[in-house]
Backbone bond lengths (Angstrom), bond angles and torsions (degrees), N, CA, C in turn:
res aa  C-N    CA-C-N  psi(-1)  N-CA   C-N-CA  omega(-1)  CA-C   N-CA-C  phi
1 M - - - 1.452 - - 1.519 109.01 -
2 L 1.319 114.06 139.67 1.457 121.06 174.22 1.524 107.09 -124.12
3 N 1.334 115.38 113.88 1.456 121.15 -178.21 1.517 109.60 -105.63
4 L 1.323 116.25 107.66 1.461 122.53 177.90 1.527 110.78 -113.60
5 S 1.320 116.88 19.56 1.462 120.45 -177.36 1.523 111.26 -69.29
6 N 1.325 114.89 149.48 1.465 122.24 176.72 1.522 113.58 54.44
7 N 1.313 116.67 37.88 1.465 120.47 -179.38 1.527 113.04 -106.14
8 R 1.317 116.25 10.27 1.468 121.15 -179.51 1.529 112.01 58.00
9 L 1.314 115.73 32.16 1.461 119.81 175.95 1.516 108.26 -70.82
10 A 1.310 116.06 135.70 1.456 120.49 -179.45 1.524 109.00 -137.60
11 G 1.321 115.41 153.47 1.456 119.89 178.12 1.516 111.59 86.15
12 R 1.298 115.39 -129.71 1.473 121.08 -175.96 1.527 110.86 -115.37
13 L 1.314 114.80 143.44 1.464 120.09 173.64 1.512 109.51 -78.78
14 S 1.294 116.59 150.86 1.456 121.07 177.52 1.532 110.41 -67.32
15 P 1.328 117.92 137.42 1.467 120.70 174.74 1.530 112.37 -60.56
16 A 1.328 117.10 -19.64 1.465 121.10 179.22 1.528 111.58 -62.40
17 L 1.324 117.23 -25.11 1.464 120.95 177.26 1.522 110.95 -55.32
18 C 1.310 116.28 -33.58 1.464 121.36 -175.51 1.519 113.24 -78.90
19 S 1.315 117.01 0.93 1.463 119.55 173.78 1.533 111.03 -82.14
20 L 1.324 116.96 -5.81 1.467 122.04 177.96 1.529 108.95 -83.64
21 V 1.316 116.02 66.77 1.467 121.15 -170.14 1.525 113.96 -65.02
22 N 1.318 118.65 -17.39 1.465 120.86 178.32 1.526 112.79 -92.61
23 L 1.320 116.98 2.07 1.452 121.82 179.44 1.526 110.23 -65.04
24 T 1.337 116.63 131.16 1.462 120.63 -179.51 1.520 113.09 -112.87
25 D 1.325 117.40 -19.01 1.463 121.28 -174.32 1.523 108.88 -141.48
26 L 1.322 116.72 121.16 1.460 121.81 -178.00 1.524 109.28 -129.17
27 D 1.331 115.91 123.65 1.461 121.09 179.23 1.524 109.31 -114.69
28 L 1.314 115.70 111.68 1.468 122.87 179.04 1.524 111.21 -114.33
29 S 1.304 117.45 15.98 1.457 121.55 -172.56 1.526 113.06 -64.17
30 F 1.324 113.68 151.57 1.464 123.59 175.90 1.528 113.21 57.18
31 N 1.316 115.40 47.55 1.460 123.11 171.93 1.526 107.57 -124.82
32 K 1.304 117.18 177.32 1.469 121.32 179.91 1.527 109.28 -117.74
33 L 1.306 114.45 62.43 1.455 120.71 -177.56 1.526 110.45 -86.27
34 L 1.311 116.29 141.73 1.461 120.86 177.32 1.519 111.37 -81.35
35 Q 1.323 115.93 -37.84 1.460 119.88 -173.17 1.520 109.58 -163.83
36 L 1.320 115.29 155.09 1.465 120.59 170.11 1.524 108.16 -77.22
37 P 1.330 118.10 155.03 1.475 119.51 178.23 1.531 111.24 -58.84
38 D 1.320 115.95 145.84 1.468 120.67 179.54 1.521 112.52 -58.52
39 N 1.319 116.99 -27.26 1.471 121.18 -177.30 1.530 112.39 -97.61
40 I 1.331 117.94 24.70 1.470 121.81 -179.85 1.530 111.45 -56.01
41 G 1.307 117.69 -27.25 1.463 122.01 179.77 1.518 114.19 -64.06
42 Q 1.318 117.59 -11.94 1.467 120.84 177.07 1.529 112.03 -74.68
43 L 1.313 117.27 -13.24 1.470 120.81 177.49 1.527 108.53 -82.10
44 V 1.307 115.93 65.09 1.467 122.73 -170.21 1.525 113.85 -65.64
45 N 1.328 118.37 -16.03 1.458 121.09 179.67 1.522 113.35 -103.20
46 L 1.321 116.57 5.87 1.463 120.81 -178.17 1.526 110.67 -66.55
47 K 1.332 115.80 124.07 1.461 121.92 179.43 1.519 112.22 -108.90
48 K 1.337 116.21 -26.41 1.464 119.79 -175.97 1.523 109.69 -136.69
49 L 1.325 115.45 126.55 1.461 121.83 176.41 1.522 108.60 -129.79
50 N 1.316 115.19 117.60 1.455 121.26 176.91 1.518 107.57 -111.48
51 A 1.314 116.44 109.69 1.468 121.81 178.24 1.530 109.20 -122.56
52 R 1.318 115.69 30.43 1.468 122.07 -179.41 1.529 110.56 -54.56
53 M 1.325 115.59 132.28 1.458 123.01 176.09 1.531 113.09 56.53
54 S 1.311 116.60 34.50 1.460 120.45 178.07 1.520 112.04 -91.81
55 S 1.292 116.93 -1.57 1.466 125.34 173.37 1.526 114.54 44.46
56 F 1.319 116.52 52.06 1.462 120.30 176.99 1.524 110.25 -58.17
57 A 1.308 116.32 130.29 1.463 121.19 178.58 1.523 110.98 -95.62
58 E 1.320 116.93 -14.46 1.464 122.10 -177.62 1.524 109.28 -120.89
59 P 1.321 117.37 156.62 1.469 120.79 -178.60 1.529 112.74 -63.83
60 L 1.325 114.54 160.91 1.459 119.35 173.47 1.517 109.12 -64.87
61 P 1.326 117.94 141.61 1.470 119.47 178.82 1.526 111.34 -65.72
62 N 1.311 117.03 153.02 1.465 121.64 179.18 1.519 112.59 -58.84
63 S 1.335 117.34 -31.28 1.464 120.01 -178.60 1.527 111.70 -67.37
64 F 1.335 117.96 -11.12 1.463 121.90 178.50 1.525 110.68 -56.31
65 T 1.306 117.02 -32.18 1.463 121.13 -177.51 1.525 112.47 -71.50
66 K 1.320 117.94 -5.27 1.468 121.62 176.69 1.521 112.10 -86.62
67 L 1.314 117.25 -1.41 1.467 121.57 179.87 1.532 108.99 -81.50
68 E 1.299 115.93 67.36 1.464 122.01 -171.82 1.527 114.30 -68.41
69 K 1.326 118.06 -19.87 1.466 120.83 179.52 1.524 112.87 -93.74
70 L 1.320 117.01 -0.48 1.453 121.70 -177.52 1.529 110.76 -62.83
71 E 1.335 116.00 124.03 1.461 122.20 -178.85 1.523 112.38 -112.93
72 Y 1.331 116.38 -29.66 1.463 121.69 -175.81 1.521 108.16 -129.02
73 L 1.320 116.17 127.66 1.459 121.16 -179.46 1.518 109.17 -139.04
74 N 1.333 116.16 120.06 1.454 121.05 177.90 1.521 108.07 -117.92
75 L 1.318 116.17 108.43 1.465 122.94 178.16 1.523 111.06 -116.48
76 Y 1.330 116.62 20.12 1.449 120.86 -177.73 1.528 109.93 -55.93
77 G 1.306 116.30 127.73 1.459 121.46 178.43 1.511 114.58 80.50
78 A 1.313 117.36 8.48 1.467 120.70 -176.24 1.531 113.14 -78.05
79 Q 1.307 118.59 -11.10 1.459 124.01 177.05 1.532 113.40 57.02
80 L 1.317 116.45 37.41 1.459 121.05 177.72 1.518 109.94 -81.15
81 E 1.305 116.13 134.71 1.460 120.64 178.60 1.519 111.71 -103.20
82 V 1.326 117.31 -24.79 1.462 122.37 -176.46 1.524 108.90 -134.45
83 L 1.318 115.90 139.21 1.463 121.48 174.46 1.519 108.26 -108.27
84 P 1.335 117.28 148.43 1.464 119.03 -178.04 1.529 112.17 -66.26
85 N 1.326 116.14 151.49 1.461 121.12 174.56 1.517 109.00 -56.77
86 G 1.306 116.31 135.05 1.455 121.32 -179.72 1.520 113.35 93.24
87 F 1.329 117.28 -4.62 1.463 120.71 179.69 1.519 110.97 -57.03
88 D 1.314 116.64 -38.79 1.471 120.82 -178.04 1.527 112.67 -69.80
89 N 1.341 118.49 -8.44 1.467 121.07 176.83 1.525 112.55 -86.86
90 L 1.332 117.18 -10.51 1.461 119.37 177.92 1.520 109.90 -67.90
91 K 1.314 116.00 148.09 1.458 121.00 -176.74 1.529 111.27 -100.25
92 V 1.313 115.49 46.03 1.466 121.16 -179.75 1.513 108.80 -71.78
93 S 1.351 116.54 125.54 1.451 119.68 -179.99 1.526 112.12 -92.27
94 V 1.329 117.93 -23.90 1.463 122.51 175.68 1.509 108.50 -125.19
95 L 1.323 116.39 114.26 1.452 122.77 -179.51 1.528 108.35 -125.64
96 I 1.329 114.26 118.68 1.474 120.12 -178.94 1.510 107.63 -120.74
């Protein structure tokens, strides 16, 4: 688990974060992030993503749909207007 919640992160996350391919749980909640890294799909073992109140100003990257093991997704307050093509193919059991 990597907990980066409430860290006053703003702007964009480094693409290097996505080199943590064994990461299963990522908490980015309560930050001011503009967007997830374009290569977020490299986190192939990610099961839980909490981005509550992260106020994304840009759409989720297309590679987001490669998160095939994702089971829990919290985007509450993310202000997303568009979801990437293929988003509905994810097998998320908890979507907030």
